[in-house]
C-alpha atoms as one frame of an Amber mdcrd trajectory, in Angstrom:
protein
  56.070 156.635 -25.767  57.449 154.440 -23.066  53.998 154.498 -21.423  52.460
 153.097 -24.660  54.988 150.240 -24.741  54.247 149.476 -21.190  50.516 149.173
 -21.825  51.034 146.907 -24.903  53.323 144.632 -22.988  50.886 144.226 -20.178
  48.025 143.468 -22.710  50.318 140.922 -24.432  51.086 139.225 -21.137  47.364
 138.984 -20.211  46.434 137.711 -23.580  49.134 135.042 -23.521  48.145 133.983
 -20.045  44.434 133.621 -21.206  45.426 131.692 -24.399  47.696 129.448 -22.287
  44.881 128.611 -19.914  42.486 127.949 -22.889  44.893 125.274 -24.253  44.659
 123.273 -21.126  40.847 123.558 -21.159  40.755 122.179 -24.718  43.046 119.378
 -23.917  40.838 118.592 -20.930  37.721 118.517 -23.168  39.408 116.332 -25.811
  40.601 113.863 -23.049  37.093 113.576 -21.704  35.764 112.787 -25.185  38.405
 110.078 -25.772  37.601 108.488 -22.434  33.857 108.402 -23.299  34.632 106.856
 -26.622  36.776 104.219 -24.940  34.106 103.493 -22.382  31.396 103.231 -25.194
  33.637 100.780 -26.955  34.049  98.688 -23.850  30.284  98.064 -23.450  29.546
  94.356 -23.918  27.296  94.009 -27.016  24.033  92.039 -26.725  22.980  89.215
 -28.986  19.819  87.274 -29.096  20.253  83.583 -28.728  18.057  80.486 -28.812
  18.905  77.253 -27.036  18.937  74.331 -29.523  18.947  70.620 -28.717  20.082
  68.158 -31.381  17.350  65.875 -32.652  17.408  62.611 -34.615  16.975  63.523
 -38.226  16.440  60.742 -40.839  18.425  61.709 -43.904  16.637  61.066 -47.181
  17.314  60.692 -50.908  14.872  62.718 -52.975  14.501  61.472 -56.421  12.140
  62.046 -59.409   9.940  59.138 -60.049   6.918  57.974 -62.194   4.164  55.645
 -61.556   3.994  52.446 -63.643   1.878  49.319 -63.717   3.487  46.275 -62.241
   2.513  44.224 -65.292   1.054  44.881 -68.698   0.063  42.011 -71.037  -0.980
  41.950 -74.625  -3.459  39.154 -74.766  -2.969  37.333 -78.104  -5.047  34.956
 -80.067  -3.846  31.259 -80.073  -6.078  30.313 -83.006  -7.471  31.812 -86.210
 -11.005  33.057 -86.489 -13.469  35.898 -87.030 -14.354  38.236 -84.097 -18.022
  37.869 -83.199 -18.173  39.528 -79.785 -16.196  42.049 -77.677 -17.761  42.180
 -74.239 -15.299  44.635 -72.696 -14.554  48.125 -73.882 -11.301  50.017 -73.353
 -10.964  51.324 -69.770 -13.210  48.559 -68.351 -12.279  46.671 -65.219 -12.022
  42.960 -65.732 -11.535  39.993 -63.394  -9.278  37.073 -64.098 -11.065  34.760
 -66.657 -13.438  37.425 -68.034 -14.112  37.177 -71.833 -12.247  39.702 -73.859
 -12.863  38.432 -77.479 -15.037  35.655 -78.902 -14.114  34.061 -82.161 -16.586
  32.297 -84.577 -16.656  28.567 -84.302 -16.495  28.053 -88.030 -15.998  24.256
 -88.494 -14.367  23.677 -85.118 -17.208  21.528 -83.810 -17.152  19.484 -87.017
 -13.447  18.942 -86.663 -13.909  18.016 -83.008 -16.462  15.376 -83.931 -14.205
  14.016 -86.633 -11.295  13.736 -84.175 -13.468  11.874 -81.704 -14.513   9.504
 -84.399 -10.924   8.897 -85.499  -9.885   8.203 -81.936 -12.712   5.700 -81.442
 -11.592   3.912 -84.668  -7.988   3.873 -83.589  -8.764   2.439 -80.298 -10.798
  -0.442 -81.801  -8.023  -1.184 -84.419  -5.397  -1.099 -81.660  -7.446  -3.534
 -79.494  -7.838  -5.994 -82.497  -4.173  -5.925 -83.345  -3.278  -6.386 -79.727
  -5.270  -9.585 -79.459  -3.866 -10.911 -82.736  -0.307 -10.034 -81.514  -0.892
 -12.015 -78.300  -2.046 -15.103 -80.347   1.001 -14.796 -82.523  -0.843 -13.857
 -85.697   0.476 -10.171 -85.828   4.066  -8.936 -86.105   5.690  -6.235 -83.898
   5.901  -3.716 -86.767   2.044  -3.838 -87.224   1.579  -3.364 -83.501   3.948
  -0.479 -83.398   2.073   1.186 -86.232  -1.212   0.739 -84.338   0.432   2.536
 -81.285   1.432   5.429 -83.451  -1.994   5.706 -84.971  -3.711   5.800 -81.546
  -1.391   8.340 -80.180  -1.908  10.665 -83.198  -5.675  10.265 -82.848  -5.524
  11.318 -79.225  -3.302  14.285 -80.080  -5.560  15.453 -82.816  -8.618  15.312
 -80.424  -6.725  17.400 -77.844  -5.781  19.960 -80.460  -9.350  20.341 -81.632
 -10.582  20.665 -78.032  -7.952  23.398 -77.462  -8.924  25.086 -80.729 -12.470
  25.224 -79.526 -11.381  26.574 -76.117  -9.106  29.206 -77.636 -11.965  30.810
 -79.464 -12.848  32.345 -76.066  -9.956  34.793 -75.368 -10.054  35.593 -71.656
  -8.218  37.934 -69.236  -5.233  36.339 -67.525  -5.618  38.496 -64.361  -7.663
  41.321 -62.732  -6.971  44.675 -64.206  -8.018  47.341 -66.742  -8.508  47.061
 -70.514  -5.786  49.434 -71.571  -6.335  48.983 -75.336  -8.541  46.815 -77.657
  -7.206  47.120 -81.236  -9.836  44.873 -82.876 -13.437  45.246 -83.870 -16.237
  42.843 -84.556 -15.751  41.289 -87.991 -11.886  41.378 -87.847 -10.196  38.174
 -88.570  -7.491  37.184 -86.065  -4.534  34.989 -86.787  -2.395  33.148 -84.374
  -0.444  35.763 -82.390  -2.814  38.710 -83.192  -3.541  41.024 -80.303  -7.081
  40.937 -78.904  -6.551  43.392 -75.971  -3.955  44.903 -73.700  -4.534  44.324
 -70.012  -2.857  46.522 -67.411  -2.594  45.549 -63.723  -2.619  48.733 -61.602
  -2.624  47.159 -58.104  -0.044  47.210 -56.665   1.248  50.167 -58.560   4.958
  50.711 -58.989   6.771  54.091 -58.524  10.069  53.803 -60.457  12.977  56.180
 -59.629  16.623  56.254 -60.523  19.312  56.655 -57.824  23.019  57.617 -58.214
  25.711  55.241 -57.462  26.756  57.266 -54.468  23.381  56.682 -52.753  22.446
  53.303 -53.905  24.276  51.306 -51.168  22.350  53.252 -48.469  18.992  51.930
 -49.664  17.824  48.288 -49.149  14.867  46.224 -50.343  12.081  46.123 -47.841
  12.717  49.756 -46.730   9.812  52.102 -46.488   9.412  54.992 -48.929   7.174
  57.993 -49.409   6.093  59.593 -52.663   4.495  62.986 -53.190   2.513  63.066
 -56.418   2.176  66.336 -58.399  -1.425  66.290 -57.415  -0.365  66.886 -53.882
  -1.349  63.498 -52.689   1.229  61.532 -50.552   1.401  57.755 -50.634   3.567
  55.262 -48.733   5.186  52.225 -50.155   7.991  49.589 -49.857  11.144  49.198
 -51.964  10.723  45.903 -53.721  13.531  45.999 -56.336  16.929  47.532 -56.789
  18.789  46.962 -60.090  22.237  45.466 -59.987  23.225  47.128 -63.276  23.412
  50.860 -63.865  21.825  52.534 -66.810  24.568  52.912 -69.425  23.625  56.461
 -70.297  22.752  58.002 -66.953  24.763  55.689 -64.672  21.850  55.507 -62.226
  20.158  52.468 -60.731  16.473  51.612 -61.059  14.506  51.439 -57.845  10.897
  50.161 -57.675   8.537  51.059 -54.950   5.232  49.199 -54.519   2.188  51.194
 -53.436  -1.439  49.988 -52.823  -3.891  51.044 -55.500  -6.898  48.733 -54.789
  -9.412  51.218 -56.143  -7.344  51.903 -59.262  -7.545  55.605 -58.412  -3.799
  56.200 -59.322  -2.949  56.023 -63.002   0.217  54.996 -64.802   2.704  57.702
 -65.789   2.173  60.188 -62.909   5.273  62.155 -61.878   6.221  61.965 -58.138
   8.895  63.133 -55.784  10.228  60.044 -54.069  11.741  60.121 -50.530  13.867
  57.267 -49.637  15.098  57.059 -46.045  18.994  56.578 -45.584  20.049  56.896
 -41.911  19.380  58.887 -38.715  21.757  61.627 -37.608  21.762  64.110 -34.861
  20.972  67.512 -36.273  19.718  71.044 -35.384  16.867  72.879 -37.104  17.487
  76.602 -37.480  16.166  79.538 -39.507  18.307  80.181 -42.642  18.749  83.758
 -41.295  21.011  82.449 -38.652  23.637  81.151 -41.124  26.973  83.055 -41.457
  29.859  83.027 -43.800  33.495  82.866 -42.559  36.242  84.837 -44.140  37.036
  81.817 -46.273  33.438  81.647 -47.494  32.547  78.642 -45.433  28.869  78.292
 -44.168  28.545  78.208 -40.456  26.745  79.241 -37.325  27.851  81.743 -34.589
  27.086  80.447 -31.092  27.761  81.611 -27.597  29.854  79.283 -25.538  29.849
  78.743 -21.757  32.173  81.751 -21.306  29.902  84.050 -23.227  32.285  84.191
 -26.112  31.295  84.034 -29.767  32.328  80.920 -31.729  32.011  80.351 -35.441
  31.365  76.676 -36.258  31.355  75.326 -39.817  28.216  73.222 -40.528  26.796
  70.998 -43.170  23.287  71.544 -44.458  21.621  68.182 -44.926  18.097  69.357
 -45.690  16.305  72.586 -46.507  12.670  72.499 -45.626   9.849  75.063 -45.394
  10.218  75.092 -41.556  14.041  75.704 -41.696  17.352  74.106 -42.460  18.802
  70.987 -40.846  22.510  71.192 -39.868  25.059  68.868 -38.645  28.453  69.679
 -37.107  27.154  71.501 -33.955  27.375  70.189 -30.372  24.326  68.373 -28.993
  23.256  71.352 -26.811  24.162  74.814 -28.045  23.108  78.553 -27.873  22.723
  79.777 -31.418  23.010  83.486 -32.148  19.829  84.382 -34.109  20.004  88.180
 -34.088  23.015  90.319 -34.043  25.538  87.718 -35.314  26.555  89.970 -38.188
  27.844  92.565 -35.645  30.113  90.325 -33.550  33.200  88.313 -34.321  34.887
  85.109 -33.246  36.137  85.087 -29.524  34.324  88.314 -28.751  32.677  88.478
 -25.359  28.864  89.239 -25.657  25.916  89.387 -23.352  23.298  86.732 -24.618
  19.646  87.392 -24.402  17.611  84.215 -24.584  14.532  84.303 -26.863  12.104
  81.529 -27.889  11.321  80.165 -31.344   8.157  82.360 -31.725  10.223  85.530
 -31.321  12.773  84.281 -33.782  10.007  83.470 -36.251   8.567  87.006 -35.891
  11.952  88.670 -36.260  12.776  86.571 -39.269   9.351  87.393 -40.893  10.006
  91.172 -40.288  13.420  90.796 -41.846  11.966  89.048 -44.970   9.175  91.729
 -45.375  11.717  94.477 -45.019  13.912  92.877 -47.743  10.890  92.637 -50.072
  10.119  96.370 -49.315
């Protein structure tokens, strides 16, 4: 019995010694794993950066505009008469002085001849009375009446000459016949519309600008307009209103553009670009933008000590080629890949890439997002 106890005790001692040695081995293995994890965490992360130099960017106001003729005139009749000729149809191009409507002469020539005869008689009578007055045989009252008669005769002749002239209604300037509301045989009264003439050269583009931007725009400044047809035209600011629209609180701005061939029409919609001022700015891919913990838009850069910095920026323009930002230093290394995995003040290893690589990566990211 004692022999059995002795054997059991020996086995227990050996087993305990083996287990005891195994604990140290396990601790050794765990320690090595912890060291490896610490080492892996201490590896400096790599980020891709692009060197960016600030450029002079001309800030612009973009407004909706519409083309408008510089002047439109309703040509009205200055005498009464029946329409006997309409040489110009709607849409026709006319020069200054071209005939638009011709009225019948009626008795205008007869009245003109009568006025000429009356003037001749008034002159002879005035001459005879003047001679008698000089001889003392005619009073001052009679002489004054003769003066009035002569003046009236001259005025009547002039009126009849004008009446004859007014029967040819002519265009006041070069333009287009926008409307012609009369037909041959219609009778026009004084003030009736013969035709509406539109002057499309130069053409105006009218836009409305807010009060916060109006003082940054001046007359004589260049402007660009992109029509809905895709055509881009250049012009000059010629007018800025001094009073705001009472409903929209915006100011009217007129831009003159050349339209010598009358190709552009009135009423076309356009996006108007008005230059404001030049500012140093960086153009980057929208994918490089980040958000701070406070929700501020910014860019992560790598400074001279290879540390990450988050800089809040202002987006001044969003174009098809990228976004323009202000708020960054003049020369900066912008993180364009890996910025979401690093944090402010972290030390990183920057890997310089060029714009082409950045574009390819951004394209791949966009395609992956669509997939």
